[in-house]
C-alpha positions as CSV (number, residue, x, y, z in Angstrom):
1,M,27.3,-24.5,52.1
2,N,23.7,-24.8,50.9
3,L,22.0,-27.5,48.8
4,F,22.9,-25.7,45.6
5,D,26.6,-25.3,46.4
6,I,29.0,-27.5,44.5
7,P,32.1,-28.8,46.3
8,P,35.2,-27.2,44.8
9,A,36.7,-30.5,43.6
10,Q,33.5,-31.2,41.6
11,D,33.0,-27.7,40.1
12,P,34.4,-27.8,36.6
13,G,34.2,-24.0,36.4
14,R,36.9,-23.6,39.0
15,P,40.6,-23.7,38.1
16,L,42.2,-27.1,38.5
17,A,44.6,-25.6,41.2
18,E,41.6,-24.6,43.3
19,R,39.7,-27.8,42.8
20,L,42.7,-29.8,44.0
21,R,43.6,-27.6,47.0
22,P,44.3,-30.2,49.8
23,E,41.8,-30.5,52.7
24,S,44.4,-31.6,55.3
25,L,48.1,-31.4,56.1
26,D,48.5,-35.1,55.2
27,D,47.4,-34.2,51.6
28,Y,49.9,-31.3,51.4
29,V,52.8,-32.0,49.0
30,G,56.2,-30.4,49.5
31,Q,58.1,-28.4,52.2
32,E,59.3,-31.5,54.0
33,H,62.1,-29.5,55.5
34,I,59.5,-27.7,57.8
35,L,56.5,-30.1,57.7
36,G,58.2,-33.5,57.8
37,P,58.2,-35.6,61.0
38,G,60.0,-33.8,63.8
39,K,60.5,-30.6,61.7
40,P,59.8,-27.2,63.3
41,L,56.4,-26.3,61.9
42,R,55.1,-29.8,62.2
43,R,56.1,-29.9,65.9
44,Q,54.5,-26.5,66.4
45,L,51.2,-27.7,64.9
46,E,51.2,-31.0,66.7
47,Q,51.7,-29.2,70.0
48,D,48.9,-26.8,69.1
49,R,51.2,-23.8,69.7
50,L,50.0,-21.6,66.8
51,T,52.1,-18.4,66.5
52,S,52.3,-15.7,64.0
53,M,54.6,-16.4,61.0
54,I,55.8,-15.3,57.6
55,L,55.7,-17.8,54.8
56,W,58.4,-16.8,52.3
57,G,58.8,-18.5,49.0
58,P,58.4,-18.3,45.2
59,P,55.0,-18.3,43.5
60,G,53.0,-21.6,43.4
61,V,54.7,-23.5,46.2
62,G,51.6,-23.6,48.5
63,K,51.8,-20.6,50.8
64,T,48.1,-19.7,50.7
65,T,47.1,-23.4,50.9
66,L,49.4,-24.0,53.9
67,A,48.0,-21.0,55.7
68,R,44.5,-22.3,55.2
69,L,45.5,-25.7,56.5
70,I,47.2,-24.3,59.5
71,A,44.0,-22.4,60.4
72,R,41.9,-25.5,59.9
73,H,44.3,-27.6,62.0
74,G,44.1,-25.1,64.8
75,K,40.2,-24.8,64.5
76,A,40.6,-21.1,63.9
77,D,38.6,-18.6,61.7
78,F,40.5,-17.9,58.5
79,V,40.3,-14.2,57.4
80,P,42.2,-13.4,54.2
81,F,43.4,-9.8,53.6
82,S,44.5,-8.2,50.4
83,A,47.0,-5.4,50.3
84,V,45.1,-3.9,47.3
85,M,41.6,-4.1,48.7
86,S,42.1,-3.5,52.4
87,G,42.9,-0.3,54.3
88,I,43.3,0.7,58.0
89,K,39.6,0.8,58.4
90,E,39.1,-2.8,57.3
91,V,42.0,-3.9,59.5
92,K,40.5,-2.4,62.6
93,E,37.0,-3.8,61.9
94,V,38.4,-7.4,61.6
95,M,40.6,-6.9,64.7
96,T,37.6,-5.9,66.7
97,S,35.8,-9.0,65.7
98,A,38.8,-11.1,66.4
99,E,39.1,-9.7,69.9
100,R,35.5,-10.6,70.6
101,N,36.1,-14.2,69.3
102,R,39.1,-14.6,71.6
103,R,37.0,-13.8,74.6
104,I,34.7,-16.7,73.8
105,G,37.7,-19.0,73.1
106,Q,37.6,-18.8,69.3
107,R,40.9,-18.2,67.5
108,T,41.4,-16.1,64.4
109,V,44.0,-16.5,61.7
110,I,44.6,-13.3,59.7
111,F,46.2,-14.2,56.4
112,I,47.9,-11.4,54.5
113,D,48.8,-12.4,50.9
114,E,51.7,-10.5,49.5
115,I,52.4,-8.8,52.8
116,H,55.3,-6.9,51.3
117,R,52.7,-4.8,49.4
118,F,51.2,-3.5,52.7
119,N,52.6,-0.1,53.6
120,R,54.2,0.7,56.9
121,A,51.0,2.1,58.4
122,Q,49.0,-1.0,57.4
123,Q,51.6,-3.3,58.8
124,D,51.8,-1.3,62.1
125,A,48.0,-1.6,62.5
126,F,48.3,-5.3,63.1
127,L,51.0,-5.0,65.8
128,P,48.9,-4.4,69.0
129,Y,46.5,-7.3,68.1
130,V,49.4,-9.6,67.4
131,E,51.1,-8.7,70.7
132,K,47.9,-9.2,72.7
133,G,47.3,-12.6,71.0
134,D,43.9,-11.5,69.6
135,V,45.0,-12.9,66.2
136,T,47.5,-15.2,64.7
137,L,49.0,-13.4,61.7
138,I,50.3,-15.4,58.7
139,G,51.9,-13.4,56.0
140,A,52.9,-14.7,52.6
141,T,55.5,-13.1,50.5
142,T,57.8,-13.7,47.5
143,E,60.2,-11.0,48.7
144,N,62.8,-11.2,51.5
145,P,61.0,-10.4,54.7
146,S,64.1,-8.7,56.1
147,F,63.7,-5.9,53.6
148,E,59.9,-5.8,53.0
149,V,58.3,-6.4,56.5
150,N,58.5,-3.9,59.3
151,S,61.1,-4.9,61.9
152,A,58.6,-4.5,64.7
153,L,56.2,-6.9,63.0
154,L,59.0,-9.2,61.9
155,S,60.3,-9.6,65.4
156,R,56.9,-10.9,66.5
157,T,56.7,-13.6,63.8
158,R,58.7,-16.6,62.8
159,V,59.8,-16.8,59.2
160,Y,59.5,-20.1,57.3
161,A,61.3,-20.3,53.9
162,L,59.3,-22.4,51.4
163,R,61.1,-24.1,48.6
164,P,60.1,-24.8,44.9
165,L,58.6,-28.2,44.4
166,N,61.0,-30.8,43.1
167,I,60.1,-32.9,40.0
168,D,58.8,-35.8,42.0
169,E,56.5,-33.6,44.0
170,S,55.2,-31.8,40.9
171,V,54.6,-35.1,39.2
172,A,52.6,-36.4,42.3
173,L,50.3,-33.3,42.1
174,L,49.9,-33.7,38.3
175,K,48.8,-37.3,38.7
176,R,46.2,-36.1,41.2
177,G,45.0,-33.7,38.5
178,L,44.8,-36.5,35.9
179,A,42.8,-38.6,38.3
180,L,40.3,-35.8,38.9
181,L,40.0,-35.1,35.2
182,E,39.7,-38.8,34.5
183,L,42.5,-38.7,31.9
184,R,45.6,-40.6,31.1
185,A,49.1,-39.5,30.1
186,A,52.5,-41.1,29.7
187,D,54.9,-40.6,32.6
188,D,57.4,-38.8,30.3
189,L,54.8,-36.3,29.3
190,I,53.9,-35.6,32.9
191,E,57.5,-35.1,33.7
192,Q,57.8,-32.6,30.8
193,I,55.1,-30.5,32.4
194,A,56.7,-30.8,35.9
195,T,60.1,-29.7,34.5
196,F,58.6,-26.8,32.6
197,A,56.6,-25.6,35.6
198,N,59.9,-25.1,37.5
199,G,58.6,-25.9,41.0
200,D,55.4,-23.9,40.6
201,A,52.3,-26.1,41.4
202,R,49.8,-23.5,40.0
203,S,51.7,-23.3,36.8
204,A,51.8,-27.1,36.5
205,Y,48.1,-27.4,37.0
206,N,47.4,-24.6,34.5
207,L,49.5,-26.4,31.9
208,L,47.8,-29.7,32.6
209,E,44.4,-28.0,32.1
210,L,45.5,-26.6,28.7
211,A,46.7,-30.0,27.6
212,A,43.6,-31.7,28.9
213,A,41.5,-29.6,26.5
214,A,43.2,-31.4,23.6
215,A,42.9,-34.9,25.0
216,I,41.8,-37.6,22.6
217,D,39.9,-40.6,23.8
218,G,40.7,-39.8,27.4
219,E,44.5,-39.5,26.8
220,I,46.8,-36.5,26.7
221,G,49.3,-37.1,23.9
222,P,52.6,-35.4,22.9
223,Q,50.9,-32.9,20.6
224,A,48.6,-31.7,23.5
225,I,51.6,-31.2,25.7
226,E,53.5,-29.4,22.9
227,D,50.6,-27.0,22.3
228,A,50.3,-26.3,26.1
229,L,54.0,-25.7,26.5
230,Q,54.3,-23.9,23.1
231,R,57.5,-25.7,22.5
232,K,58.6,-28.9,20.8
233,V,58.4,-32.0,23.1
234,L,61.4,-34.2,22.9
235,L,60.6,-37.4,24.5
236,Y,62.8,-40.4,25.4
237,D,62.6,-43.1,28.0
238,K,64.9,-42.0,30.9
239,S,65.7,-45.6,31.6
240,G,65.9,-46.7,28.0
241,E,68.3,-46.7,25.1
242,E,67.9,-43.1,24.0
243,H,68.6,-41.8,27.5
244,F,72.0,-43.6,27.4
245,N,72.6,-42.7,23.8
246,L,72.4,-39.0,24.5
247,I,74.5,-39.0,27.6
248,S,77.1,-41.1,25.8
249,A,77.1,-38.6,22.9
250,L,77.6,-35.7,25.4
251,H,80.4,-37.5,27.2
252,K,82.3,-38.5,24.0
253,S,81.9,-35.0,22.6
254,I,83.5,-33.5,25.7
255,R,86.2,-36.1,25.6
256,S,86.9,-35.2,22.0
257,S,87.2,-31.5,22.9
258,D,84.2,-30.5,20.7
259,P,82.3,-27.8,22.6
260,D,79.7,-27.3,19.8
261,A,78.7,-30.9,19.8
262,A,78.7,-31.0,23.6
263,L,76.3,-28.1,23.7
264,Y,74.0,-29.7,21.1
265,W,73.7,-33.0,23.0
266,L,73.3,-31.2,26.3
267,A,70.5,-29.1,24.8
268,R,68.8,-32.3,23.6
269,M,68.8,-33.6,27.1
270,L,67.6,-30.4,28.7
271,E,64.7,-30.0,26.2
272,A,63.7,-33.6,26.8
273,G,63.2,-32.8,30.5
274,E,66.2,-34.8,31.8
275,D,66.9,-34.6,35.5
276,R,69.3,-31.7,35.9
277,M,71.1,-33.4,38.8
278,Y,71.7,-36.5,36.7
279,I,73.4,-34.3,34.0
280,A,75.4,-32.5,36.7
281,R,76.6,-35.8,38.2
282,R,77.8,-37.0,34.8
283,L,79.6,-33.7,34.2
284,V,81.4,-34.1,37.5
285,R,82.4,-37.7,36.5
286,M,83.8,-36.3,33.2
287,A,85.9,-33.8,35.1
288,V,87.6,-36.5,37.1
289,E,87.7,-39.2,34.5
290,D,88.7,-37.3,31.3
291,I,90.3,-34.0,32.5
292,G,91.8,-35.1,35.8
293,L,94.9,-33.3,36.8
294,A,95.5,-31.8,33.4
295,D,93.1,-29.1,34.8
296,P,92.2,-29.6,38.4
297,K,89.8,-26.6,38.3
298,A,87.5,-28.6,36.0
299,L,86.2,-30.5,39.1
300,E,85.6,-27.1,40.9
301,Q,83.7,-25.9,37.8
302,T,81.4,-28.9,37.7
303,I,80.7,-28.9,41.4
304,A,79.9,-25.2,41.3
305,A,77.6,-25.8,38.2
306,K,75.8,-28.6,40.1
307,E,75.2,-26.2,43.1
308,C,74.1,-23.4,40.7
309,A,71.7,-25.6,38.8
310,H,70.2,-26.8,42.0
311,F,69.9,-23.3,43.5
312,L,68.5,-21.5,40.4
313,G,66.4,-24.3,39.0
314,V,65.0,-24.4,35.4
315,P,65.7,-22.6,33.1
316,E,68.3,-20.3,34.7
317,G,70.4,-23.1,36.2
318,D,70.7,-24.7,32.7
319,Q,73.2,-22.0,31.8
320,A,75.5,-23.3,34.5
321,L,75.4,-26.8,33.1
322,A,76.2,-25.4,29.6
323,Q,79.1,-23.4,31.0
324,A,80.5,-26.5,32.7
325,A,80.1,-28.5,29.5
326,I,82.0,-25.9,27.4
327,Y,84.8,-25.7,30.1
328,L,85.2,-29.5,30.1
329,A,85.3,-29.7,26.3
330,V,88.0,-27.1,25.9
331,A,90.1,-28.2,28.9
332,P,93.3,-30.3,28.4
333,K,92.5,-34.0,28.8
334,S,94.2,-36.6,30.9
335,D,92.9,-40.0,32.1
336,A,96.2,-40.8,33.9
337,S,94.7,-40.8,37.4
338,Y,91.7,-42.8,36.1
339,R,94.0,-45.4,34.5
340,A,96.3,-45.5,37.6
341,L,93.5,-46.2,40.0
342,N,92.2,-49.0,37.7
343,E,95.6,-50.5,37.5
344,V,96.0,-50.4,41.3
345,R,92.6,-52.0,41.8
346,E,93.5,-54.8,39.4
347,V,96.7,-55.4,41.4
348,V,94.8,-55.4,44.7
349,R,92.2,-57.9,43.3
350,S,94.7,-60.3,41.8
351,R,97.5,-60.4,44.3
352,V,97.7,-61.5,47.9
353,A,97.1,-58.6,50.3
354,E,100.5,-58.0,51.7
355,P,100.8,-56.7,55.3
356,V,101.5,-53.1,56.0
357,P,105.3,-52.7,56.4
358,F,106.2,-52.3,60.1
359,H,107.9,-48.9,59.5
360,L,104.5,-47.5,58.3
361,R,102.5,-48.7,61.3
362,N,101.7,-46.5,64.3
363,A,102.9,-47.7,67.7
364,P,100.5,-46.2,70.3
365,T,101.5,-48.8,73.0
366,K,104.8,-49.8,74.5
367,A,104.2,-53.4,73.5
368,M,103.7,-52.5,69.9
369,K,106.9,-50.5,69.9
370,E,108.7,-53.6,71.3
371,W,107.2,-55.7,68.4
372,G,108.8,-53.3,65.9
373,Y,105.8,-51.1,65.0
374,G,107.1,-47.8,63.6
375,S,110.7,-49.0,63.6
376,G,112.7,-47.5,60.7
377,Y,110.1,-44.8,59.9
378,Q,111.6,-41.7,58.2
379,H,109.8,-38.5,58.9
380,A,109.9,-36.6,55.6
381,H,110.1,-33.1,57.2
382,Q,113.4,-34.0,58.8
383,Y,115.0,-34.6,55.3
384,E,116.3,-32.1,52.7
385,D,113.5,-31.2,50.3
386,G,111.2,-33.5,52.2
387,I,112.5,-36.6,50.3
388,N,113.6,-39.7,52.1
389,T,114.6,-43.2,51.0
390,M,111.7,-45.1,52.7
391,E,109.7,-47.6,50.6
392,C,106.0,-47.1,51.2
393,L,104.7,-50.0,49.1
394,P,104.6,-53.6,50.3
395,E,107.8,-55.6,49.6
396,G,106.3,-57.4,46.7
397,L,105.4,-54.2,44.9
398,A,108.5,-52.1,45.8
399,G,109.4,-49.7,43.1
400,T,106.2,-50.0,41.1
401,E,105.1,-46.8,39.3
402,F,101.4,-46.8,38.8
403,Y,100.8,-43.2,38.1
404,Q,102.0,-42.1,34.7
405,P,101.1,-38.4,34.2
406,L,100.6,-37.1,30.7
407,P,102.3,-34.0,29.3
408,R,99.1,-32.0,29.0
409,G,97.9,-28.8,30.8
410,I,98.7,-28.6,34.5
411,E,99.6,-32.3,34.5
412,A,102.7,-31.5,32.4
413,R,104.1,-29.7,35.5
414,I,102.9,-32.5,37.7
415,A,104.7,-34.9,35.4
416,E,108.0,-33.0,35.9
417,R,107.6,-33.0,39.7
418,V,106.8,-36.7,39.8
419,A,109.8,-37.5,37.6
420,E,112.0,-35.3,39.9
421,L,110.8,-37.0,43.1
422,R,111.3,-40.5,41.6
423,R,114.8,-39.6,40.3
424,K,116.0,-38.1,43.6
425,R,114.6,-41.0,45.6
426,R,116.5,-43.5,43.4
427,E,119.7,-41.4,43.8
428,L,119.4,-41.3,47.6
429,R,118.8,-45.1,47.8
430,N,121.8,-45.7,45.5
431,Q,123.9,-43.6,47.8
432,G,122.7,-45.5,50.8
């Protein structure tokens, strides 16, 4: 750098993503699963055991930045390669220089962006130099290395899978951008950008720059965000009244078996940037609270939707939440198990805790057997239809029927089975 060079962070002509590129691993945001304390890549760097690797992940998660920081941490020359601009000749020239550097104790990191675009001959050209340790190769790819990287080269590298940034990580980066631009913005607006960027830091920075151009008096407002996103911004305080009003509307629409209303309120929350995992958790709650055993598959559907939303991210994962909301809305409803548990809890809280009957206790020692532990226990499998006459509730609650299944959906069959079990048990006890 000469006297006329401008540091990247202070150069307004550079993209915001470039100006905010971190200078050290401590400033790097995300990828805690490999860079957190005690994690594999962190240990490798702390022990100064730099090896060739492939960084595999979606766009904008910091692959190039991480490669630069790894080289800087290891005090190595950083030589970037492009699959479009470089051929075999350029590869050999750089490798010759790297071999000379190694002889004087200087390490070289060769960074290949989009390594999946290199043809087989180009990839093979790196092999002998990687094997000899002349260079440390770091490849970056958005494609599965198992299919796109030569097996010979892949076997000499370690693959690290990078993940999309979560909302909190994206927000942290955007706040750095605000500080650099010396602008202000409400937290809700910043979360809107983070949600729309879908884990892509570069996209988040680009959107922030677009919004910054329309800032008024040093503040980025809703209209600026709306113009940057090219979509209507629906804001509400995620800890305030509107947040709870919308989730209440969604819950009550599903409980009322109205899929159209459920979709509308769900879309309102999605468009406002609500945390997808919060919505997923509430859908799971609805499955057990309002559908219950009338359709046990409702719980499976909501758990699967939660996993799908987490795996796919925004916006593709939103469809899984919509599918779950529709399923819950049209499913038969029963709160029988919900009411039964509440009733039992009230009994537990309001009555003396009676001891476990002796016939239900295990007797692992001779002394406990002598004291009567396990005496009178009836093993159900030894009785016809698996039904015995043994009372499993404490004496003061004997005969109490907490669970009252409703004649809806699958629970209608459960109701028949419960009624049959209770009837047969009463008959057997009367016979005894």
